[in-house]
C-alpha positions as CSV (number, residue, x, y, z in Angstrom):
1,M,-37.4,8.0,32.7
2,A,-35.5,7.0,29.5
3,R,-32.4,8.9,30.5
4,E,-32.3,7.0,33.9
5,M,-31.5,3.9,31.8
6,G,-31.4,0.8,34.0
7,G,-31.7,2.9,37.2
8,P,-29.2,4.4,39.7
9,D,-28.0,1.0,41.0
10,K,-27.2,-0.4,37.6
11,V,-25.5,2.8,36.5
12,Q,-23.4,2.7,39.7
13,R,-22.5,-1.0,39.0
14,Q,-21.4,0.1,35.5
15,H,-19.1,2.8,37.0
16,D,-17.8,0.4,39.7
17,G,-16.7,-1.9,36.9
18,G,-14.6,0.9,35.4
19,R,-17.0,1.4,32.4
20,L,-18.9,4.5,31.3
21,T,-22.6,4.3,30.5
22,V,-23.7,4.4,26.9
23,R,-24.8,8.0,27.1
24,E,-21.5,9.1,28.6
25,R,-19.7,7.2,25.9
26,I,-21.5,8.9,23.1
27,D,-20.9,12.3,24.7
28,R,-17.2,11.7,24.8
29,L,-17.0,10.2,21.3
30,I,-18.7,12.9,19.3
31,D,-18.5,16.7,18.9
32,E,-20.0,18.5,21.8
33,H,-23.8,18.9,21.7
34,S,-24.1,17.3,18.3
35,F,-26.1,14.2,19.2
36,H,-29.6,14.0,17.6
37,E,-31.1,11.0,19.3
38,I,-33.8,9.0,17.7
39,G,-36.2,6.8,19.5
40,T,-35.4,8.1,23.0
41,I,-38.6,6.8,24.7
42,A,-38.8,3.5,22.8
43,G,-39.1,0.8,25.4
44,K,-41.5,-1.1,27.6
45,A,-44.0,1.1,29.4
46,E,-46.2,0.3,32.3
47,Y,-49.5,2.1,33.0
48,D,-51.8,2.2,36.0
49,A,-55.5,1.5,36.1
50,D,-56.3,5.0,34.9
51,G,-53.9,4.7,31.9
52,R,-51.2,7.0,33.4
53,L,-47.6,6.1,32.8
54,S,-46.1,4.6,35.9
55,R,-42.8,3.3,34.6
56,L,-40.7,3.1,31.5
57,T,-37.9,0.6,30.9
58,P,-36.1,2.0,27.8
59,A,-34.8,-0.2,25.0
60,N,-31.1,-0.9,25.6
61,C,-30.0,0.6,22.3
62,V,-29.3,4.3,22.1
63,M,-28.9,5.6,18.6
64,G,-29.0,8.7,16.4
65,R,-27.0,11.1,14.2
66,A,-24.1,13.2,15.4
67,R,-20.9,14.8,14.2
68,I,-17.2,13.9,14.6
69,D,-14.7,16.6,13.6
70,G,-17.6,18.4,12.0
71,R,-18.6,15.5,9.8
72,A,-22.1,13.8,10.1
73,V,-22.0,10.2,11.4
74,I,-24.4,7.6,12.8
75,V,-23.8,6.4,16.4
76,L,-25.5,3.5,18.2
77,G,-24.6,2.0,21.5
78,D,-25.7,-0.9,23.7
79,D,-27.0,0.1,27.2
80,F,-25.6,-2.6,29.5
81,T,-27.5,-1.2,32.4
82,V,-30.7,-2.6,30.9
83,R,-30.8,-6.4,30.9
84,G,-27.0,-6.6,30.4
85,G,-27.3,-5.5,26.8
86,S,-29.2,-8.6,25.8
87,A,-31.8,-8.8,23.1
88,D,-34.6,-9.3,25.7
89,A,-34.6,-5.5,26.2
90,T,-34.0,-4.5,22.6
91,I,-36.5,-3.2,20.1
92,P,-34.9,-4.8,17.0
93,M,-35.8,-2.0,14.6
94,K,-33.7,0.6,16.5
95,P,-30.2,-0.9,15.7
96,T,-31.5,-1.9,12.2
97,L,-32.7,1.7,11.6
98,A,-29.2,3.0,12.6
99,E,-27.6,0.6,10.1
100,R,-30.1,1.6,7.4
101,M,-29.5,5.3,8.0
102,A,-25.8,4.9,7.6
103,N,-26.3,2.9,4.4
104,E,-28.8,5.2,2.7
105,L,-27.6,8.5,4.0
106,R,-24.0,7.4,3.2
107,L,-22.6,8.2,6.6
108,P,-19.9,6.4,8.7
109,I,-21.3,4.3,11.5
110,I,-19.8,3.8,15.0
111,R,-21.1,0.9,17.0
112,I,-20.5,1.0,20.8
113,I,-21.0,-2.7,21.8
114,E,-21.5,-4.2,25.2
115,G,-23.7,-7.3,25.5
116,S,-25.0,-10.1,23.3
117,G,-27.6,-8.3,21.2
118,G,-28.8,-11.6,19.7
119,G,-32.1,-13.3,19.5
120,G,-32.5,-13.2,23.3
121,S,-31.5,-15.1,26.4
122,V,-32.6,-18.4,27.6
123,K,-35.4,-16.6,29.5
124,T,-36.8,-15.3,26.2
125,I,-38.2,-18.8,25.5
126,E,-40.5,-18.4,28.5
127,T,-41.4,-14.8,28.0
128,T,-42.3,-15.2,24.4
129,G,-43.6,-18.7,24.5
130,R,-41.5,-19.8,21.6
131,T,-37.9,-20.1,20.4
132,N,-36.2,-17.8,18.0
133,L,-35.1,-19.1,14.6
134,P,-31.9,-17.3,13.7
135,G,-32.2,-15.5,10.4
136,Q,-36.0,-15.8,10.4
137,L,-38.1,-13.6,8.2
138,G,-38.4,-10.0,9.3
139,V,-36.2,-7.4,11.0
140,S,-33.5,-10.1,11.8
141,Q,-32.8,-10.7,8.1
142,I,-32.7,-7.0,7.3
143,H,-30.3,-6.3,10.1
144,Y,-27.9,-9.0,8.8
145,Q,-28.2,-7.7,5.3
146,F,-27.1,-4.2,6.4
147,L,-24.2,-5.6,8.5
148,V,-22.8,-6.9,5.2
149,N,-23.9,-4.2,2.9
150,N,-22.4,-1.4,5.0
151,L,-18.9,-2.9,4.7
152,G,-19.0,-2.0,1.0
153,T,-20.7,1.4,1.4
154,V,-19.5,3.3,4.5
155,P,-16.7,3.2,7.1
156,V,-17.7,1.0,10.0
157,V,-16.0,1.3,13.4
158,A,-16.8,-1.0,16.3
159,L,-15.8,-0.5,19.9
160,G,-16.0,-3.4,22.3
161,L,-16.2,-1.8,25.7
162,G,-17.4,-4.7,27.9
163,S,-18.3,-8.3,27.6
164,V,-19.4,-9.0,24.0
165,A,-20.9,-12.3,22.9
166,G,-23.0,-13.8,20.1
167,L,-24.4,-11.3,17.7
168,G,-22.6,-8.6,19.6
169,A,-19.3,-10.3,18.7
170,A,-20.4,-10.6,15.1
171,R,-21.2,-6.8,15.1
172,L,-17.7,-6.1,16.5
173,A,-16.0,-8.2,13.9
174,A,-18.1,-7.0,11.0
175,S,-16.3,-3.7,10.8
176,H,-13.4,-2.0,9.0
177,Y,-11.7,-1.1,12.3
178,S,-12.4,-2.6,15.8
179,I,-11.1,-1.8,19.2
180,M,-11.3,-3.4,22.7
181,T,-10.4,-2.0,26.1
182,K,-7.7,-4.2,27.8
183,S,-9.0,-4.6,31.3
184,T,-12.8,-4.2,30.9
185,S,-13.7,-6.0,27.7
186,A,-13.8,-9.5,26.3
187,M,-15.2,-11.0,23.1
188,F,-16.4,-14.5,22.4
189,V,-18.8,-16.5,20.3
190,A,-20.2,-17.8,23.6
191,G,-19.1,-16.8,27.2
192,P,-17.5,-19.0,29.9
193,P,-20.8,-20.4,31.3
194,V,-21.8,-21.7,27.9
195,V,-18.3,-22.9,27.1
196,A,-18.3,-24.8,30.4
197,G,-21.0,-27.0,28.8
198,I,-18.4,-28.5,26.4
199,G,-16.0,-29.2,29.2
200,Q,-13.8,-26.1,29.1
201,T,-13.5,-24.1,32.3
202,V,-12.0,-20.7,31.4
203,G,-12.3,-17.1,32.6
204,K,-13.4,-14.2,30.4
205,Q,-9.9,-12.9,29.7
206,E,-8.5,-16.4,29.0
207,L,-11.3,-17.1,26.6
208,G,-11.7,-13.8,24.8
209,G,-9.5,-11.1,26.3
210,W,-7.7,-8.5,24.1
211,E,-4.5,-10.5,23.7
212,V,-6.5,-13.6,22.4
213,Q,-8.6,-11.6,20.0
214,C,-5.9,-9.2,18.7
215,K,-3.4,-12.1,18.1
216,A,-6.1,-14.0,16.3
217,G,-7.0,-11.0,14.1
218,A,-10.6,-10.9,15.2
219,V,-10.1,-7.4,16.7
220,D,-7.7,-4.8,15.3
221,H,-6.5,-2.9,18.3
222,A,-6.7,-2.7,22.1
223,V,-6.3,0.3,24.4
224,E,-6.1,1.0,28.1
225,T,-9.1,3.3,28.4
226,E,-12.4,4.1,26.7
227,E,-11.2,7.6,26.0
228,E,-8.3,6.2,24.0
229,A,-10.8,4.0,22.1
230,F,-12.8,7.1,21.1
231,Q,-9.6,8.9,20.0
232,C,-8.7,5.9,17.8
233,A,-12.1,5.8,16.2
234,R,-12.0,9.5,15.4
235,R,-8.5,9.3,14.0
236,F,-9.4,6.2,11.8
237,L,-12.3,8.0,10.3
238,S,-10.2,11.1,9.4
239,Y,-8.4,9.1,6.7
240,L,-11.6,7.9,4.9
241,P,-14.4,9.4,2.9
242,S,-17.9,9.4,4.5
243,S,-18.9,6.7,2.0
244,V,-17.7,5.0,-1.2
245,Y,-19.4,7.8,-3.1
246,G,-16.6,10.2,-2.1
247,V,-12.8,10.1,-2.0
248,P,-10.5,10.6,0.9
249,A,-10.0,14.2,1.8
250,R,-6.6,15.9,1.9
251,G,-5.4,16.9,5.3
252,E,-3.1,19.7,6.4
253,R,0.2,20.0,4.4
254,V,2.6,20.6,7.2
255,D,5.6,18.4,6.3
256,P,7.9,19.5,3.4
257,V,7.7,17.2,0.4
258,D,11.5,17.4,-0.1
259,R,12.3,16.4,3.5
260,S,15.2,13.9,3.3
261,D,16.2,11.6,6.2
262,A,20.0,10.9,6.1
263,K,19.6,7.7,8.1
264,L,17.8,5.9,5.2
265,I,21.0,5.5,3.3
266,S,22.4,3.1,5.9
267,I,19.3,1.8,7.8
268,V,19.3,-1.6,5.9
269,P,22.3,-3.6,7.1
270,R,24.8,-4.8,4.5
271,D,24.7,-8.2,6.3
272,R,21.5,-9.7,4.9
273,R,21.1,-11.9,8.0
274,K,20.5,-8.8,10.1
275,V,17.2,-7.2,10.7
276,Y,16.2,-3.5,10.9
277,R,13.2,-1.5,12.1
278,M,10.8,-1.0,9.2
279,R,8.6,1.4,11.3
280,Q,11.6,3.8,11.4
281,I,11.4,3.9,7.6
282,I,7.7,4.5,7.7
283,D,8.2,7.4,10.1
284,A,10.8,8.8,7.8
285,V,9.0,8.7,4.5
286,F,5.3,9.5,5.4
287,D,4.1,12.8,6.8
288,K,5.3,13.1,10.3
289,G,3.0,11.6,12.9
290,T,0.4,10.5,10.5
291,F,1.0,6.7,10.4
292,F,-2.0,4.9,12.0
293,E,-1.2,1.3,12.4
294,M,-4.0,-1.4,12.2
295,G,-3.8,-5.0,13.3
296,Q,-0.3,-4.9,14.8
297,M,-0.5,-8.2,16.7
298,F,-1.9,-10.3,13.8
299,G,-0.1,-11.5,10.7
300,R,3.1,-9.8,12.0
301,P,5.4,-10.2,8.9
302,I,3.2,-7.5,7.4
303,I,2.6,-4.0,8.8
304,T,-0.6,-2.3,7.7
305,G,-2.0,1.1,8.4
306,L,-3.1,4.5,7.1
307,A,-0.9,7.5,6.6
308,R,-0.6,10.8,4.6
309,L,1.8,12.0,1.9
310,D,1.7,15.8,1.5
311,G,-1.6,15.6,3.3
312,L,-3.1,13.0,1.0
313,P,-4.4,9.7,2.7
314,V,-2.8,6.4,1.5
315,A,-3.0,2.8,2.6
316,V,0.4,1.5,3.7
317,L,1.7,-2.1,3.4
318,A,5.2,-2.8,4.8
319,S,7.2,-5.9,5.5
320,D,8.5,-6.5,9.0
321,P,11.8,-8.4,8.9
322,Y,11.6,-9.0,12.7
323,H,8.9,-11.6,12.1
324,Y,10.0,-14.6,10.0
325,G,12.3,-12.2,8.1
326,G,9.2,-10.7,6.5
327,A,8.1,-14.1,4.9
328,W,4.4,-14.3,4.4
329,T,2.6,-16.7,6.7
330,A,-1.1,-17.8,6.2
331,D,-2.1,-15.1,8.8
332,A,-0.1,-12.4,6.9
333,C,-1.8,-13.3,3.7
334,A,-5.2,-13.0,5.3
335,K,-4.2,-9.7,6.7
336,V,-3.2,-8.5,3.2
337,V,-6.5,-9.6,1.7
338,R,-8.6,-7.7,4.2
339,F,-6.5,-4.6,4.1
340,V,-6.2,-4.2,0.3
341,D,-10.0,-4.8,0.1
342,M,-10.5,-1.9,2.4
343,A,-8.1,0.3,0.4
344,E,-10.0,-0.6,-2.8
345,T,-13.4,0.0,-1.2
346,F,-12.6,3.5,0.0
347,H,-10.3,4.6,-2.9
348,L,-7.0,4.7,-1.0
349,P,-3.8,4.6,-3.1
350,V,-1.5,1.8,-1.9
351,V,2.2,2.2,-0.9
352,Y,4.0,-1.0,-0.3
353,L,7.5,-1.0,1.3
354,C,8.6,-4.5,0.3
355,D,11.1,-6.8,2.0
356,C,9.6,-10.2,1.3
357,P,11.8,-13.4,1.1
358,G,8.8,-15.4,-0.1
359,F,6.2,-17.5,1.6
360,L,7.0,-19.1,4.9
361,I,8.2,-22.7,4.3
362,G,8.1,-25.8,6.5
363,L,5.6,-28.2,8.0
364,E,3.6,-25.6,9.9
365,A,3.3,-23.5,6.7
366,E,1.9,-26.4,4.8
367,K,-0.5,-27.3,7.6
368,S,-1.9,-23.8,7.6
369,A,-2.4,-23.8,3.8
370,T,-0.1,-20.9,3.3
371,I,-0.1,-21.3,-0.5
372,R,-3.9,-21.2,-0.6
373,Q,-4.0,-18.1,1.5
374,G,-1.2,-16.7,-0.6
375,V,-3.1,-17.0,-3.9
376,R,-6.1,-15.4,-2.2
377,A,-3.8,-12.5,-1.5
378,M,-2.6,-12.6,-5.1
379,A,-6.2,-12.4,-6.3
380,A,-7.0,-9.5,-3.9
381,I,-4.0,-7.5,-5.0
382,N,-4.6,-8.2,-8.7
383,Q,-8.3,-7.2,-8.3
384,T,-7.4,-3.7,-7.0
385,S,-7.8,-0.8,-9.3
386,V,-6.5,2.0,-7.0
387,P,-3.1,3.5,-7.9
388,W,-0.2,1.5,-6.5
389,C,3.4,2.3,-5.7
390,T,6.0,-0.2,-4.4
391,V,9.5,0.5,-3.0
392,I,11.6,-2.7,-2.9
393,V,13.6,-2.1,0.3
394,R,15.5,-5.4,0.3
395,N,14.1,-8.8,-0.5
396,S,11.6,-9.9,-3.2
397,F,11.6,-13.7,-3.8
398,G,9.3,-16.3,-5.3
399,V,5.5,-16.1,-5.7
400,A,5.1,-13.9,-2.6
401,G,7.8,-11.6,-3.9
402,A,5.8,-11.3,-7.2
403,L,2.9,-10.0,-5.3
404,H,4.6,-6.7,-4.6
405,V,2.6,-5.1,-7.5
406,P,-0.7,-5.9,-9.1
407,S,-0.3,-7.8,-12.4
408,G,-1.5,-6.5,-15.7
409,R,-1.7,-2.8,-15.0
410,L,0.6,0.2,-14.3
411,S,2.1,0.5,-10.9
412,I,5.0,2.7,-10.0
413,R,8.0,0.8,-8.7
414,Y,11.3,1.8,-7.2
415,A,14.1,-0.2,-5.8
416,W,16.6,0.8,-3.1
417,L,20.3,0.1,-3.5
418,S,19.8,-2.7,-1.0
419,G,17.5,-4.6,-3.4
420,W,18.0,-8.4,-3.4
421,W,15.7,-10.6,-5.4
422,G,15.3,-13.8,-7.4
423,S,13.0,-16.7,-8.2
424,L,14.2,-18.3,-4.9
425,P,16.9,-17.5,-2.4
426,L,20.2,-19.2,-3.1
427,E,20.4,-20.6,0.4
428,G,19.5,-24.3,0.0
429,G,18.9,-23.9,-3.7
430,I,22.5,-24.2,-4.7
431,E,22.9,-27.7,-3.2
432,A,19.9,-28.9,-5.2
433,A,20.9,-27.2,-8.5
434,Y,24.6,-28.0,-8.4
435,R,24.5,-31.3,-6.5
436,A,26.6,-33.4,-8.9
437,E,29.3,-30.7,-9.2
438,I,29.5,-30.2,-5.4
439,D,29.6,-34.0,-4.7
440,A,32.4,-34.5,-7.3
441,A,34.6,-31.8,-5.9
442,P,37.6,-32.7,-3.7
443,D,36.3,-30.1,-1.1
444,P,32.5,-29.9,-1.4
445,K,32.3,-27.0,1.1
446,A,34.8,-25.0,-0.8
447,K,33.0,-25.7,-4.1
448,L,29.7,-24.6,-2.6
449,A,31.3,-21.4,-1.4
450,E,32.8,-20.8,-4.9
451,I,29.5,-21.3,-6.7
452,E,27.7,-19.1,-4.2
453,A,30.2,-16.3,-4.7
454,R,30.0,-16.7,-8.5
455,L,26.2,-16.4,-8.5
456,N,26.0,-13.6,-6.0
457,A,28.3,-11.5,-8.2
458,L,25.5,-11.6,-10.8
459,R,22.8,-10.5,-8.3
460,S,23.6,-6.8,-8.2
461,P,20.3,-4.9,-8.7
462,F,22.1,-2.9,-11.4
463,R,22.3,-6.0,-13.6
464,T,18.5,-6.3,-13.2
465,A,18.1,-2.7,-14.2
466,E,20.1,-3.1,-17.4
467,P,17.4,-5.1,-19.3
468,F,14.7,-2.9,-17.7
469,W,13.5,-5.6,-15.4
470,V,13.4,-3.1,-12.6
471,E,12.5,0.5,-13.7
472,E,14.4,2.6,-11.2
473,I,17.0,2.2,-8.5
474,I,16.9,5.2,-6.2
475,D,18.8,6.8,-3.4
476,P,16.7,5.8,-0.3
477,R,16.9,9.5,0.8
478,D,14.8,10.4,-2.2
479,T,11.9,8.1,-1.2
480,R,9.7,10.6,0.5
481,R,9.8,13.0,-2.4
482,L,9.0,10.3,-4.9
483,L,6.1,8.9,-2.8
484,C,4.6,12.4,-2.5
485,E,4.9,12.7,-6.3
486,F,3.0,9.4,-6.5
487,A,0.3,10.6,-4.2
488,A,-0.1,13.8,-6.3
489,L,-0.4,11.7,-9.5
490,A,-2.9,9.3,-7.9
491,E,-5.2,12.0,-6.5
492,P,-7.0,12.9,-9.8
493,L,-7.4,9.2,-10.7
494,L,-9.5,8.3,-7.6
495,T,-13.0,7.5,-8.8
496,P,-15.9,7.6,-6.4
497,G,-18.5,4.8,-6.4
498,P,-19.0,1.3,-5.2
499,R,-16.7,-1.4,-6.4
500,T,-17.7,-4.7,-8.1
501,F,-17.2,-6.5,-4.9
502,A,-17.8,-5.5,-1.3
503,M,-15.2,-5.9,1.5
504,R,-15.6,-8.9,3.7
505,P,-14.4,-8.8,7.3
């Protein structure tokens, strides 16, 4: 009876909507035949006059232990075929026990989310005879506690595979890595019928579709199919330890450490007004095919993801000059904070490919409190203790440029021949600093050009290297070899255990 879920008609409706059932999802996510289900027959039973079981409506949470790539994990999923995944059909201790098992057994947890999963629907008021107080004493508070505690203890992956609202949306966001399916999922604090109550008439996709949520940074990634979502979840976990009490495991060593890509010597244009593809540099210097990007549509001046160097997992930060020239926006700063917090939590060395002309400037930058978000990023970077290596690919200017390394501790730093840095860019600054001299000149434009040429002659990166203000200027083609050396130096320094602060979503 439990395995019939909501019944044949509800299962068919799920399939007709292009979505798998919760049990099908779990089977496709995990290693074959590895699911050890817990609480299979928990639910609402009905008995006849003789005390014989006549019907069982199972709780709409399926959970238990399993394996992914041979490693033990906790999996729980919402069963949308039973009351649409709402809390009316949930036994609260089932999802709470799953979170507790992950926390206390120190195992990664994967949440398959479809539904609201909150305190109940409007109908609950009538069925229980009372209203729910959010955060009331009991299982509710314990569940919220584990949602937060697990972020600082074990890898948390959340898959939004249908309509997700309320607590379901919070469970999706309270993760280290979240995924939506493009055509069959949506996420919102409250769905269209509730939003209509405040005078906004919008559809599911317009309100909380994948483009909305990925651009806002509420969800990390979106894929076409559920199978792709399962593949992403498995791959993400492969870079991380099972908990903070371990360190990331080395993968296969299949890419030569001394591999050198000739295109790196000329990939950065000599014309500094021209952009280039940072992802091509990423592909060239990290182990082939290992870069796993996260949050591509949010905070786009910064690229974040996981990769390997000679098999060793690392966290990758990289500037993207295609977006505001790589200048840090408020969103980019928020993205940096969350990402370096995750790297610190799971003991991942950080590699930063830097091309940052500073914080974004202008009215919109001020309205979005870019400087406030920027100093939060500064605090997050400076609070890290994991090994850190920076390659200055081109720009490093101002306060945002200063954030290319943590302050007050050793980090390994290299600069490419294309390095170009300063307290602030000359553009616009010369007019302010040399205003009187320019205004007094017979030809102000010629004088401006003369001063600019004079100052630029002093900006060779080699002049910075002479007083040891930059440690090494390298041939870009040596970057991979030097980064692999960094990863080897970092490996014995990684220290298992919880950090002084837990990651926040």
